[in-house]
N, C-alpha and C positions, 0 to 999 in steps of 0.2 A: 735515737733510741738510747744511746749512752747517757744523755742528759736525763732521760726519763728514769733509767735504772738508778742513777745516783740519787734521785729524789724518791726512791721507793719508800713508801710509808709516810711520805710528807704530802699533806693536802695542799696542792697548788691550784689556784684558780686564776683565770685570766678574764679581764674585763673586755666586754664587746661593745660595739657601737650601738646595739639595741638596748643598752641599759642593763644587761644581764651578765652573770658570770658563767664561765664554762670550764670544764676540766681540760687539762693539758692535751689529752689525746684528741679532743674535739676542737681544739683551737685552730683558727684559720686567720692569717694576717689580714686578709681582705675584710673580715668582719670586725676588725678592731681599729680601723683607721681613726675613728672618732671616740676611742675608748676614754680618753681623758675628759673631753667635754661631756660625754655621756655620764661619767661619774658625777659631774657637777649637777646635771639634771636630776639624777637619782637623789643626790644630796639635798637639794632644796625641795624636791617633791616629798621626800619622806619627812624631813625635819620641819618644813614650812607648813605642811597641811594642818598641824595641830593649832597653829596661830592664825590660819586664814579664814576660819569660820565658813568653809565651803566655797569661798571666793577663788576664782581661777588665779593662778600665779604666772607672772612673766619672769623668766629667769634672765638676769643681766650679769654676765660673767666678763668683767673687764680685766684683761691681763696686760702684759707688756707690749705685745705687738698687735693684738686684735681684741675684739669684743664678740662674745657668743650670746645670741639671743634665742630664747626658746619659750615654750608655753606648756603649762601643766594644769589640766582641769579635771583631776581625778583619775585620768588614764593617760598613759604616755602616747604622744603623737609620733607614729612611725611613718617613715617613707621607705619605699622599696628600692629606689634608685637615686643616686646623687653623684656629682662630679667633684672631685677634689684634685687640685693641681693638674687638671686636664685629663684625669683618669676616671672613667665612669665605673662605679661600683654598684652592682645589683645584688643587694642583700638588705635585710631589714635593719634599719638604723633610726635612731631618734632624729626628729626634725630639728636640727640645730643650725641656726643661721649665723654665719661668721662675717663680720664686716671689718674693713681695714681701718679701725680707729681704736687704738689702744694707747697705753702709756708711751710706747716707742714710736707712735706716728709722728712724722716730721711736719714741721711748720714752715709755710711759705707765704710770701706776699706776691701775688701775681696779678698784674693788670688791674690793680685796685681792689683785689679780693683777698681776704684772709682765707688761706687754704690749709687744711689738715689732712695729711696722707694723700694717696694711699701708700706712698713710700714710707718705709719703716727703718728705723735705726737698728732694729734687731737686738739680740742679746749682746752682740759685739759688732761695732764698738759701743753701742748703746747710746743713751742720751748724753748731752754735753756734760752734765753733772757727774757722769761716771768716770770722768778724767781719762778717757781713752781716745780723745779726738773726735767724738761723735757729734752729730748735728743737733740742733734744737728740736725738742719734741714736746709732747703734751706733759710728760713728767717734769721737764724743765719749767714749763709754764706754771704748774702747780707749786714748784719750789719757789719761784719768784713771788707768787701770791701768798706765801706763808702757809700753804696747806700741807706741805711736807716739812718736817723738822729734822735737819741733819743729825742733831745730837741723839736722836732716838733710832738712828740707823746703824747697823754694824759697819765696821771699817773694813770693807771688802772691795773697795773701788781703787782706781788707778792702775798703772801698768803692772804693779806687783800685787794688786788686790789686797792692799793693807791700809788704805786711806779712806777718809770719810767722803760723803757727797760734797762736791765742789760748788758751793753757791757762787763764788766769785767768777768762776769760768762761765757759768750760766748767765750771770748778770752781764759780763762783758759781751757775750754773744748776742744777748737780747738788746743791748745798747746799739750794736751795729744794725740789727734788724729794725729797731725802733727808728733809727735815723733814716733808713731807707723808706719806711712807711711814712714818716712825717714829711720827708722831702716831697713824696708823691702827693700826699693829701694837701699840703700847703700850696704847692705849685699848681695843682688842679683847682684850687679854690674851694675844696671840700671842707677845709677847716682853717680857722685863723690861728688857733692855739694848738701847739703840738700835743700829741698823746703822751701820757706818762708811761713809764716802764710797766706799771701795774695794769694800766688800761690796755696796753698792747697784749700782755699775757692773758688778761681776762677775755679779750676779744677772741683769742685762739681757743680758750676753754669753751666759750659759748658756741663757737662754730663746731668744735668737736662734739659737744653735747647734742647739737641738732643733727649732726651726721649719725650719731648713735640712735636718735629717736626715729629716724626714717625707717629702718628695718623693723622696729617694734610696731610702728603704725601699719607697715605692710603686712606683718604677721597677723595683726588683729583686724584692722579695717577691711583688708582684702577678703576676709572670711565672714564679713558681715557682723563683726563683734565690736563692741564699744571698748576702746582702750582704757578709758577711765574706770571701767567696771572690773579692774584687776588689782592685784597687789604686786608690788615690785620686789622680787627676791634677789637681793644684790649680793654678789660675792666676787672673788678674784682679788688679786693684790691691789688693783687700782680702783675697783668698783666703788668702795666707800667714799672716795673723794668726789664722786660725781652723782651719787644715788639721789640725793635730795633734789638737785636741780633737774635731773632727768625726769623724776616723778612729777615735779611741778610742770614741766613742759608738756607732759603727756596727760595732765589732769588726774594723775593717780594720787590718792590721798594717804596711802600708807606704804611704808617700806619695811621689809624684813631683812635683817642682817644676822646671820648665824654667828655664834661665838667662834667658829672655826672658818669664817668666811674666806680667809686668805688661802686656805687649803681645802675648800669644800669639795673640789673635784676628787681629790685623793680620799677625803673622808667619806664621800658618797660611794666609793667603790666598796667600802666595808659594809655599807648598808644594802648593797644590791643582792638579789637572789640568784641562785644558779638557774640558768634558763636552758631549755632545749625545745626547739620548735621544728616542725616539719610542715611541708606545704606541697600540694599537688595541683596541677592544672585541671580545670573542669570543662569550661566552654559550653555550659548548658544553661538553659533558662531556669530562673527561680520560679518554679511553677508547681502546681499540685502533682503533676505527673512525675516530677523529679525530686519530690520531698524525700522519698525513701532512699534514693540514691545518695542525696546530700547527707542524710542522717547516717547512713552506713559508712560513708567516707569519713565523716567527723568522728564516728565511733572508732574507726580503724586508726586514724591519726592520733586520737586521744590515747588509745591504748599504747601506741608506739612511744609517745612522750612519757606516759606513766611508767612503762617498763624501763625506759632509759634512766629516768630519775631514780626509780627504786633501785636500779643497779648501782647507783652512786651512793646508796645508803640512806635515802630519804624514805620515811614511811608514808603510807598513803594519805594520812591526815595532814601532812605538811606539804602536799603537792597541790597546786592550784592550776587548773587547766582553763585556758581562755580560747574559745573557738572564734574564728573569723571567716567571713566570706568576702572575697574581693569582687565587688559588684559595680556594674555600670549599666546604663541604658543601652539597648540594642541600637546600633548605628552611631554610637558615640565612643570616644576614646577615654573619657574621664572616669576612671575606676576609683572607687573609695573602699578602703579596708574597713569593714563594718563588723562590730561585735553585736550579739543579739540583745534585743530589748526583752526583759523577762516578763513585762506586763502584757497579758494576752488581751489585745483589743479585737483581733480577728483570728478565730481558730484556724481558718484556712491558711493563714500565713505562718502558723506556729510549727516549728520543727521540733518534734517531741524531745523533751529533756533539755533543749538548748535555748529556744526563744524565737522571737520574731526579728529576723534579720532585715526583712523588707521595710519594716517600720523605721528601724535605725537608718537605713539607706535614704528613705524619703526625707527624714528629719535633717540628716546631714546635707543632702543635696539642696534642700530648700534653704538651709542656713548659709551654705557656701555660694549658691548660684541664684537664690532669690525666687526660684520656681521649681516645679516638678513637671515632668512630661506625662501628659495624660495618654492613656491607651498605648503605651509603649512597653514592650517586654523588658524585664530586668535580667541581665546575663550574669552568671557566676563565672568569672574568669579563673579564680583560684580558690581552693579550700585550704585553710591554714589552722593549725592548732599550736598554741604557745604554752608550754608547761613550765611552771616555776617551782623550784624547791626552796622553801623558805629557810634561809640561813641566818638572817639577821634578827636578833632579839633586841630591837631598838629601844633601849631605855637609857637615856642620858641622866646623869646625876643632877640633882638640884643644887643650886648655890644658896648660901645663907641669906636670910631675910635682912633687909636694911634696918639697922638700929638707929640710924641718924642720917643727917645729910652727908653727901659726898663732897669733898673739897678738892679743888684742882691742884695738880702738881706744880703748875706755874701758869702764867698768862703770856700770850704772844700777840702779835698784831697780824691779822689775816685780812686779805683784801677780798671783799665780796662784790656783787654787782652794784650795790649801793655805796661802796667805798670801803675804807679801812675801818676795822672794828677791833677793839680789845677782845681777845678770845681766850677763854680758859682752856687748859689742856688737862685731860683726865687720863688716868691709867686704867685700862679695861680690867686689869687683874684685880683691882680694888673695888669694882662695882659689885653691888649686891642686889638681890631681887627687890624690886620696888623703887629703886633709885630712878628719879626723873631728871634728865639733863636738858635744860632749855638752851636752844641755839641762840647765838653762835657758840660753837664748841668744837674742839678737836679731841677725838678719842684715840689713844695710842694703844695698839696691840702689838704683840711680837710678830704678827703675820700681816698686818695691814694697818692703814690709817683711815679713820672715818671722820668725815667733815659733816657736822650738823649745821645746816644753814640757819640764818636768822628766820624767825617765824616757824621754826620746826622744833619738835621736842622728842627726845628719845626716852623710851621706857625700858628698863631692864626686866626681862621675864624671869620666871622661876628657874629656867634652864640656863640662864646667862646670855640669852640672845637679846637682840635689840629690836624693838618695834618703834619706828619713827613716824610720828604723825606729821604730815606735811602741810604746812600752812599755805593759804592762798593757792590751793591746787588748781591748776589750769589757768591761773591768772597770767595774762601777757603783760610784759613790761610796756608801759605807755611811752611812746616815742612820738616825735613830730615829723613833719615832712622833710626836715633837713637831712641831707645825706650823711649816713654813718656807715663807714666801711665794714664794720663788723656786722651790723644789721643787714647790710646788703648781702653778705655771704649767707646769713640765715634765711633771708627771703629767697635766695636762689634755691636753697634746699626745700623750702616750703612750696614754692611754685612747681619745682620738679616733682615733688611728692604728689601734688594734685594730679598732674598728668599721668604719673605712674599708677595711682589708684584708679583713675579712669580706665586705663588699660587693663588692670586686673579685673574690673567689673565687666568690661567688654568680653574679655577672654572667658570669664566664668559663665556669662549668660548667653553667649552665642551658641549656635547649633552646628554650623557648618564646619567641615574639616579645615577649610581655608583659614578661618578665623580662630577656631578653638584649638586646633592642633598645629597648623602651620604658622599661626600667629602673624598672618599677613594683614596687619592693621596698624593704625597710628592714632594717637590721641594728643591733643594740644590745647593750650590756653592762649587766647588772643585778647588784645587790648580793645578799647572802644573804637579805635580806627581800623581794626582788623589786623594790626601788626602782630606777628608771632611774639609771645611773651615767654613761654616755656613749653617744652615737649618732653615726653619720655623717650628713651632710646629705642624708638620703633623703626619704621622704614624711612630711610633718608629721602627717597624720591618723593615721598608724600609731604614732607614737612614744609619745604619752601612753597610747594604748590598749594597747600591748604591755606596759606596766608592769602594767596591770590583769590581763592574760592570765597573766603570770608569777606574780603574787600569787595568782590563782585556783588555779593548779597547786600552789603551795606548800600552800594550805589543803586542796585536794582530795587530794593525794598524801601529805602529811605526811612521816613518816620512812621511807616505803617506797621512795623513790628510791635508786638504786644506780648505781655507775659503769657507763657503757655504755648507760644509758637515754636515750631521746629521746622527747619528747612532741609531739603534734600537737593543735592547737586552732583553732577558728574561730567558735565559738558566741558570739553577742552577749552572752549572760549570763555568759560566761567571759572578757570583755574583748575580744571580737572586734569588728572594725569592720563588715565584712559578709562573707557566706559565701565569696565567691571569694578573699578574703585568708586564706590558710592560714599559720598561725604554727607554726614548728618551734622547740621549746625544749629546750636541752641543759643539764643541771646540770654544774657544774665542781667536781670533787672534788680534794682534795689529801691527801697522806699524813698519817695521824694525825688526820684530820678526818672524822668519820662523816657529817656533814651537808654539803651543797653550800656552797662558799665564795663562789661567784658563779654566775650563770646567763648564758648567751648565747642569743640568739634571733634568728631571721630570719623576716620576714613577706613573702610574695610573692603577687601577684595571679595566680591561675590562670585561664586563658582559659575553662575550662568545668569545672564540678563537678556537672552535672546540673541538674534543675529543669525548668520548663515552657517555657523558650525557650533557643535556642542562646546560649552566652556567659554563662548564669546571671545575667543582669541584666534580669529581666522588668520592664517599666515599670508593669504593672498588678498585680503580686503583692499578695495580701491576707494571706498567712500565710507563715511562715518555711519551711514544708515545700515551698512552690512555688519556692524559690530555690536548692535544691540540697542536697548532703550537709552535715550539721552534726556537728561534733566538739566535745565539751566538754573531754575529756581522754582522748585515744587514745594508747596506748603504741605508738609507731611503731617504735622500736628497743628491744628488751628484752635488756639485758645484752650489747649488741653484735650482736644478731641482728635484721635488718630483717624486719618482719612483712609481707612482700609479699602473701601470701594474704589476710591480714586487711584491709589497706588497699584491695586490689582489690575485695574483697567490699563494703566500705563505700562505695566510690566508684561502683561499677557498679549497686548495688541502688537502684531508684527509691524516692523518699521516701514514696510513697503518695498524694500529691496528684494529682488528676485531670490527666492530660496530662503528668505529670512523667516524666523518664527519668533514667537514671544518666549519668555523665560521657560526653561525646562525644569526649574526647581523652585516653584513659587513659595512653597512652605518654608524653605530655608531662607529665601529672600526676606519674607515677612518676619521670621524669627530673628534674623540677624539685624534687621533694621530696628526692631524693638530693643535688641541688646545695645545697639549704638545709642539709642535714645536713653536707655538706663545708664550707660556710661557717662553721657553728658549730664544727666541729673546728679550723678555722684560728683562730677566736677563742680556743678553749681552749689551743691551742699558744702563742699570743702572751701570754695571761694567765699561763700557767705560766712562760714565759721571764721575764716581768716579776717574778713572785714569786721566782723563783730568783735574780734580780739584786738585789732589795731586801729580800726576806723578806715572808712573808704578813702579819704584823702591820702592817708599814709600808704595804703596798699597800692593805689594808683601811682603815687610818687615813686615808690620803689620799683614798680613795673618799668617806669621810664628810666630809672637809674640802672637797672639791669641791662636794658637795651643800650644805654650809653656805655656801660662797662664793656659789653661785647664789641661795640664800635671801637673803643679805645684799644682793645687787644688786637683787632684786625689792623688798625692804623699802625700800631707798633710793628706788627709783622711785615706790613708793606714797606715801611721805612727800612727795615733790616734787609729785605729782599732787594730793594732799590740800591742800597749801599753795596751789597754783594755783586749785583749785576753791573754796577758802574765800575767796580774794580776789575771785573772779568772782561767786559766788553766796551766800557767807556760810555754806555748809555743805560737808560732805565726803561727801555722798551723790550718787551718779551713777545716772541711770536712762536706759533706752532700750528701745524696742520695735521689732521688725521683723516682717513678715508674710511667710509663704510665699505662693506663687502661689494656693494654695487658701484663703487667708485665715487659716490657723493662725498664731497669734501666738507669737513668742519674746520673752519679757519678762525683763529683767535689772535688778536693783537692787543697786548696789555701795555698801556702807557701809565707809568706810575709817577705820581708827584712825590718826590722824595722828601719834600718839606712838610706837606700836609698829611702824608700817609694815605693818600687817596689814589684811585686808579680808574681808568676807562677801559672796560673790557669790551672790545669791538669784535663781533662775530661776522662783520661784513665780509663778503667773499665766500661764505658758506653756500652749499649747493641749494638749488631751487627745490620747491615742494616736489616730492616724488610721487609717481603714480604707483603707490603702494602704501604700506602702513607704517613706515619708519619715520614719518613726520612727528616731530616732538612739539607739543604745545609750548608756548612761551614760558608757562609756569615750570616746565621741566628744566629748562636752562637755568632759571632762577634757583630751583632746588639744587641743581648740580653746583652752582656757584657758592651757595651758602654752605653746602656740605664741604666743598674743597677748602674754602676759607677757614672754616672751623677746624678742619684737619691740620692745616698748615700753621695755625697758631701754636700748636705743639704742646699746649697744656689745657687743663680743664677750664673752659669758659662757657657761659650760657650760650646755647645755640638759639638765637632769636633774631628779630628784625634788625637789630643793631649791627649784625655781621655784614649786612648789605649796605649799611648807611654810607661807608666810604667808597662804594663802588657804583659807577655808572655803567649799566649793561646796555650795549647797543646790539639789537637783533634785527636783521633785515626782514621786512614783511614778505609774506608769501614765499618764505624759504623753508627748508627742512626743519628749521628751528622756530618758525612762527607761521604755520600753514594757514590756508584759508578755512572758512567756517565749516565746510562739509568734508574736509580731507580726512582720510583714514589715519588713525593715530595709535592703534593698539601696540604696534612695535616700537613707537617712539618712546613710550614709557619704560619698556623693559629692555630695549636694545640701545637706542640712540642716546639715552641718558647716560649709559655707561661710557659711550664713546666721547661724550662731552667731557666727562671726568678725565678720561685719558688725555684729551686735548689740553685741558687746564693744567693738569699735573706735568704734562710735557713742556708747556710754556714756562712754568715756574721751576722746572727741573727738580721736582719733588721726589719722584720715585719712578721706577719702571712700570710699564703697563701691567695691570691685572688682567684677568681673563677677558674683560671688555664685553661681557654678555651675561644675561640671566639664564640662558639655556632653558627656554620655555617648552614644556611638553603639555599638550592637552589631549585627552583621550575620552571617548564616550560615544553615545548614540542618541537617539531622540528621547530616551528615557532617563539618561544619567550623564554626568560629566565629571571629569577629574582633571585637576590642574596642578602642576608642580614646577618649581624652578630648581635647577641642579647646580651644585657648587662647582668651583674650578680653582685655579691657582691665583694667589695674590702676588703682586710685583715686589721685588726686592728694593731696598733703598739704602741710603748711606748709613750703614751700621746695623742692618738687619736683613735676614733671609726672608724670602716670601714664605707664605704658609700654604700648604696643599689642602685641597678639599674643603674650601670655605666659600661662603658668600662674600662678595666684596662690594664696597662703595654703595651704590644706590639701592641695593637689596640686601636683606639679611633675614629672610624667612627660614623656617625650619622644614626639613624634608619629612615627609610622612613616614612613620615607623613601618618597617616591612610587614609586621604582623597585621597592622591596620590596613595597609594597602591591599594585602592579599585576602583579608577577611571581607572587605567591603566591595572590592572590585574584581572583575574576572581577569586578573593580572597576576603573574608570578614574577617576583624579582629574582632574576637569574644571577646578577652580578652587580656589586656596588663597591668599588675599591678605588684607591689612587691609581692613576695610570702607571704602567711599568715600563714606559718607553722614554723616560727622562724628558717629560714635556715641559718642565720648568727651564727657563733660560739660564745658561751657564754664566757665571760672573764671579767677581770677588765675593759677592753675596748672591746666592742662587735664588731663582724664582720658585714659587710654589708649584706643586704638581696639580694638573687637572685630574678629573675623576673619570672612571669608566663605569657606565650604568647600562644594564641590559634588562629589558622588560619582555616577558613572554606573554602573548595574548591567548586567552583561553576560549574566546569566541570572536566572531567578526565585529569590528568597530571602526571608528574613524580616528586616525592619529594625525595630530597637527603639530608641526615643529616650527618654532620661531626663534632663530639663533643668529649670532654674528661671529666674527673671527673664524669663519670656515674657509675664507680666501686669504685674508691678510693676518700676519702673525702679530701677537702682542709685542710691542717694542721693548728692547733693553735700553739701559741708560748708562752714560758715563763709561762706555766701553763694554757694557754687559751685553750678552747675546739675547736675541728675541726668543720667546717661548714658542712651542709648537701650537699650530692652529687646531681647532676642533674638527670632529668628523661625525656625521650622522649616517648610519647604515641601517637598512632594513634587510634582515637576514631571512631569506626564504629557504626551504629545504634544499634547493639545488643551486642557489646563487645569492650573492650579496648585491644590494642596490644602493648606490650613493644618493641620498635624498637631498643633498645640498643644504643650504642654510635655512630655507623657508619653504615649507610645503604642507599640503594636507593630502593624506592618502588613506584609502580603505584597506585595512589589513584583515587577514584571515586567521582563524584559530591555528596556533602553532607557529605563527610568524614571531620573530624576535626583533625588537628595536634596540640597536646598540648606539649609545652616544658616548663619545670621548670629548670632554670639555677642554677648552684651552688652558694652558698653564700660565704662569706669571713670568714677566721678563726678568732677566738678570741685571745686576747693578755692579759697575766697576769692572775694570779689565781683569779677566781671569788670571789668577796667580798659578804658581806651581801646583797648588792644591785647589783644583777647580771646584771641589765641593767641600768647603771648610765646615767643620763640625760646629755645632752650636756652642761648644766650649771656646771656640775662637772669638766669639763676640765679647765685647766689653760691656758687661752689665754694671752700669754705674749705680743705679738705684735699685735696691731690693724692694719689691712690692709684695705685700702680703696678699695671698690668694683668698678671696672670699669663698663661701660655700653655703649650702642650705637651700631650702625650697624657694625662698625669695630671690636668692642669687640665681638659682637655676632658671627661674622664670625670666629674669632680666637678661641672662646670657643667651637665652634662646632668641632674643630680639636684638642683640648687639652685634655689630659687624666686626670683622677682623680689624 
């Protein structure tokens, strides 16, 4: 209050994350988390619109530690919820996606790959050239290449902040890194001649550029938009050094750089309007009956906004009111914030004085998801009005007309991808309207440095901004099949991007809660031999198993596959994980190649495929026929024709097991299968584009190189572990045994060849096939192995077939890890897989056990089914505490939102919290806490529970204590019943199911402080935290 009184009579406005300004008395910190980046979006939206000719803009804001990416197409894109630094904020904010690739991103050479970030040097100590002992960064690479000129920088560096940029320190550090890189490349036979200093630096710049292109592709392609149909609005201190190359890689033909690009985020705040908005929940259908109600509420909220802004001194003529309805289809969770379409196509849909909201919703839904749902009601979740008081009289002064050519201040030598070129240097302060500068050139401004690449040309506009015409837009650099370490890193990004885009299409086009909201699916790209090439960070238990599925189809179908064919499989003997996980496989053909050149596949968990219980997850199944429909190799699409009749017959026909039925939700099955087909088609499109850019032989060559690179990383890791084991025990043999809750052992003996970096992983001695459903198909063990090996490498390497190349896995036939053809397996995928991971990590002494379970709950009756997996605690390890309330290891699905759960199903969520009984194991580093979840049933139904670690505790390691086991209780009005670990029970209305999930084990002997705070940990590397809708989507699918 005192602060406010001291500013009496002073007009103070605060910037908010939604792109608007607000008065001091209305300011809330939670609404201003992204105020700086939001200013940048407003800046390029307002200033760039005049030069864009109506073309949508992509904002590219590259600073010292990160890069912000956004999009503007005439209106601001808002999201209602986002997570920043682990904190979820529910407030309107611009959709700004932040990636850890900025000027301060650190440079590494790891296992043959050029790696940029996510570690950042930060502002202090900063890059090496800051003379404060910092590491090599992207800024240092630009300095080596001659793209930054020290003489034009202020002398603010060094310990006393009075020295210039230190080129020599950067050069010396790069020489050391160059030696490391060349030693590896020459020793491995990848090169005969060493890379020069400039080639090394340029390699890191190329990798950084590709890392920044990925979120831009995700932001556009994932919404069905063509990236090349945009203009790139570049700003930020470092953006101008990368703008031309980023535009070329994305196929964008024009770049806009504002004259205040270096401070456009601050400048944009001065262009923002004062905003006041209000919103109320509705929960009604968008129908004729409710038109009056919706209009009345819009009128009411509009009046509130208007009165608020008029109270701040705005007259009615300067106030703009924007009405919105938050709309979704009934039975789905994907709500879109829609403004009205003013063109009246259907009078029935028109809300008087506002417009047609339904038309906007249909158009946006079709654009984002590729279809609309016929004969399904549209629900209004929220009614919102945003009022803006226009404060900015945006009129920039014009600069003088050019009266003659512009001459450079000097020339310098700059290294580009084609080599070193003499490059003129221009002073931006001397540029006039109409000056044309042909690349290569460097433009020096007080706030930033702009690099004009060869084949590009910059035109100075009337207001002093730059419009850069990008030559050879979209053209890929022609390379041959020989291995290039830099190109390998770029292909890694490109292959990963293909799998990510497939996942986005699947999530957008699916119907079911399991795939659309819980994100229980995986997408991947496979080579012509069926070997895994790349995958998005989806469900770990799927990824290794999908490779087995594709390879089974190749053996089964041989040369009979043809363009337009799509296969369906879920059988455990064909690489399936369990029957609800349906895998759709599409071969990729290319002209003049009679056999598939690649395969793309997507695996999704379907809520029901028949069997003896709703949800197809029976806890007491004894045979595969009790678990639902099984497909070894079903031709789902034959030459482009979808076999709807055939798949309906297969899904609806009971398996023959007593009490079994066909699927209980056929419409969702069909819709999700078509979504999986669409996702595969997206993968084919992107693979084809990649081949057309580089050539088939090059793409397939780098596919092989990526697998070899992963193999090399695993071999290096195994050699290191063998060395440590020999010092500790005198041998290179590791052994471990874990037991399931029923006593079945999982035994592992790892024999490492310390010279070759290979290992034999022998599971002989594991228990026999069980008379139950905890049998794990062979593909599950391979998935667990590939996941564990990837984790133990310790840095970012591609997860692909190469990870298993140094490993020989021995699995006894007819055991719990490789059961017979008709054995029940539904629990093997969700339970035994976790215990295999526990066994592997115990043998390698990697970390304490995590919860060891996916905590499966299935609820329903003959008309509906619902399935969820519940989080628990992760194990602690050498140098880190476990995390509470997370999915671990082989699963990383998302829990259904409480509102969605209670809206769609006759269930009330009574409790969902971390356990309060210290369930995590005590140690020098403590294990993560399990969770406590309680569900109240509003009608009679069947509850199925499929869990582990209810009898045996998750182990601690290196002296750490074990975690508490889980507990499943059915709470009746007069008593509590212990359900054990696996059961199916009929529940009554008013019954409550209480689940406490296991915690994670502790690591290290407990010290005097048994629960050290997070501040006790040594954080050696600062990592910049990403954010935005693209990041949110990925984090929902990434494990702890």
